[in-house]
N, C-alpha and C positions, 0 to 999 in steps of 0.2 A: 170542311169541318163544320160541325154544328155550332150554333150559338150556345154558349154556356149560360145556364141559369144560376145566378148567384143569390144567396140569401144573407141575412144578417149573420147567421151562424157560419157560413162558408166564406164570407168576404175576406177574412184575414188569410186563409189558406189559398183560396182561388185567385185573389187579386194581389194582395200585398206580398205574398211569398211566391208569386208566379215567376217562372224562369224567362218567359217571353213578355213583351209589352202587352198590356190589356187595355182594350177600349170598352168601357162600361157604360151602357145605356140605362139611365134611370127613366122609367116609364110607368104608365098605368093603363088599364083596360079602357077607361072612359076618355082617354086623351086622343083626340083626332090626329094631331100632328105626330103622336107616337106611332099610330097605326100607319101613317104615311111613310115614316122612316124605316119601319120594320123590314120591308122587302129589300131596301138598300143595304141594311145590315146583314141580311141573309146572303146577298150577293157578295158582300165584302168578306164575310166569313169563309166563303168558298175560295175566294181569291187570295187571301192572306193567311189561310189556316196554318201554314208551316212557320210563318214569321211572327204572328201575333194572335192573341185570343180576343174574340169578339164576345162580349158578355152582356147580359141584361139583368136588371134588378127591378122587380115590381115594387114601387114605393108604398102601395097600400098593404101589401103582405109583409113588407120589411121596412118599417118606419125608422128603425134605429140608425142605420148607416147613412141614409140620405140626410137625416137630421144632423148627425155628427159632421158631415161634409158640407153642410150649409146649402143643400139643394133647395132652391126657391121656386123654380118652374121646370116644367118637363115638356119635351124631352131634353134632358141634359146629358151630354156625353162627356165622360172624363177619361183621360188617358193616364195610365199608371206604368211606370217602368222602375224595376228594381226596388219596389216597395214605396215609391214616391209618386204623388200626383204631379204630372208634368204638363197638363193642359186641360182646358175645359171649353166646350162649345155648347151653346144653348140654342134650341130650335132645330128645325129640319135642315139637314145638310145634304148636298149632292154626294153621290158615290165618288166622283173624281176629287172633290174637296176633302172627303174623309181619307181617301187613299193617299193623297198628298200629305195630309196632316200626319197620318200614321208613319209614312216614310221619313218624316222630319223628326220623329221621336227617337 
């Protein structure tokens, strides 16, 4: 599956009302570590496409949601399940660590 691009306007529907767990990456074009984790998230989306949604939100284009969620540094990954935020990881993560984290949700 492809990575879902989430906006301030689609956050409620795409993340909070999602039927599957959602791993949401808050990122920006200018962020080096964000570019490092992008291919990892692409691979993850292919592997867990039926079980979870991998999504991204550009914080420069969508400032409202990151502000409401208290995002202070990027990349920040947040996991949501049944409309609730159930976990947060900050910084570059390995694919194996992210897979394990997703399975624990």
